[in-house]
C-alpha positions in Angstrom: 23.5 -1.7 19.2 22.3 -1.0 15.7 22.2 -3.8 13.1 20.7 -2.2 9.9 20.5 -3.9 6.5 21.6 -2.0 3.3 20.9 1.7 3.8 20.0 3.8 0.9 18.9 7.4 0.1 20.0 10.5 -1.7 23.8 10.4 -2.4 24.1 6.8 -1.1 27.1 4.8 -2.2 27.4 1.1 -3.1 24.7 -1.4 -4.2 21.9 1.1 -4.6 23.8 3.2 -7.1 24.7 0.1 -9.1 21.0 -0.9 -9.3 20.0 2.7 -10.2 22.5 2.8 -13.1 21.2 -0.4 -14.5 17.6 0.8 -14.1 18.3 3.9 -16.0 20.1 2.2 -18.9 18.9 -1.4 -19.4 15.8 -2.1 -21.5 15.0 -5.3 -19.6 15.9 -6.8 -16.2 15.4 -10.3 -14.7 12.3 -10.8 -12.6 13.8 -13.0 -9.9 11.7 -13.6 -6.8 13.7 -12.6 -3.8 13.3 -10.8 -0.5 15.8 -8.1 0.7 15.7 -6.2 3.9 16.6 -2.6 3.2 16.4 0.6 5.2 15.7 4.1 3.8 17.8 6.7 5.5 14.8 8.7 6.7 13.4 5.6 8.4 16.8 5.1 10.1 16.7 8.7 11.3 13.2 8.3 12.6 14.3 5.1 14.5 17.2 6.9 16.1 15.1 9.9 17.0 12.5 7.7 18.7 15.2 5.7 20.6 16.7 8.9 21.9 13.4 10.5 22.8 12.4 7.4 24.7 15.8 6.9 26.2 15.7 3.2 25.1 18.7 0.9 24.8 19.2 -2.5 23.4 19.8 -4.2 20.1 17.9 -2.7 17.1 17.4 -4.5 13.7 15.6 -1.8 11.7 14.3 -2.3 8.2 11.6 -0.9 5.9 8.1 -2.0 6.5 8.2 -4.5 3.6 10.8 -6.6 2.0 12.2 -5.3 -1.3 12.3 -7.4 -4.4 15.3 -6.4 -6.6 13.4 -6.3 -9.8 10.6 -4.3 -8.3 13.1 -1.7 -7.0 14.8 -1.5 -10.4 11.4 -1.1 -12.1 10.4 1.8 -9.8 13.8 3.5 -10.2 13.3 3.4 -13.9 9.8 4.8 -13.6 10.7 7.7 -11.4 13.7 8.4 -13.6 11.6 8.5 -16.8 13.2 5.3 -18.2 11.0 2.4 -19.3 12.5 -0.9 -18.2 10.7 -4.2 -18.6 11.2 -6.9 -16.0 11.0 -10.4 -17.4 11.2 -14.0 -16.0 12.6 -15.0 -19.4 16.0 -13.7 -18.2 16.0 -15.7 -15.0 18.0 -18.6 -16.5 20.9 -16.2 -16.9 20.8 -15.3 -13.2 20.7 -19.0 -12.3 23.7 -19.7 -14.6 25.7 -16.8 -13.2 25.0 -18.0 -9.7 26.8 -21.3 -10.5 29.9 -19.8 -12.0 32.7 -20.0 -9.4 34.3 -16.8 -8.2 33.3 -13.2 -8.5 30.4 -13.7 -10.9 28.4 -16.0 -8.6 29.1 -13.6 -5.7 27.6 -10.7 -7.7 24.6 -12.7 -8.9 23.8 -13.9 -5.3 24.4 -10.3 -4.0 21.9 -8.8 -6.4 19.3 -11.6 -6.7 19.6 -13.6 -3.6 17.3 -13.3 -0.6 18.8 -11.6 2.4 16.3 -10.5 5.0 15.7 -10.2 8.7 12.4 -11.6 10.1 10.0 -8.6 10.2 9.2 -9.4 13.9 12.8 -8.5 14.8 12.2 -4.9 13.5 8.9 -4.2 15.4 9.1 -1.8 18.3 6.7 0.0 20.5 7.0 3.1 18.3 6.6 3.8 14.6 9.7 4.6 12.5 8.9 3.0 9.2 7.4 6.3 8.0 8.4 6.3 4.3 7.3 3.5 1.9 9.4 2.1 -0.9 8.1 4.1 -3.8 8.3 7.4 -1.9 11.8 6.6 -0.7 12.9 6.0 -4.3 11.3 9.2 -5.5 13.2 11.1 -2.8 16.4 9.3 -3.6 16.2 9.9 -7.3 14.7 13.4 -7.1 
């Protein structure tokens, strides 16, 4: 059984693409402290290869080696795309306000800036699969 968090990589759909669009267009982005479990596609492929090579079974909760902070990811996407984007805590009040507006807006704010992570100990196995770090994964995704 495979229980991955958000998977991203070249050509990925969904939330990553939304963040990438913002990172390439916005001049500033909120610097909210959050922790997100994410998994780069090459790390997922390495996990699957190792599981098959070893003939292992069970429940797997893979994720990158470190939690991702949304604002840090946006900053790196901007850098590797050649767009300067500032991250600022001065905008955090807007995120807090949006999180309290009932309906779709609060859902989007919590989806982007809320913490959603697996405990790292759940993703540790007797083999190495977290072979690509965050910056390198973004460079490969955006390249």
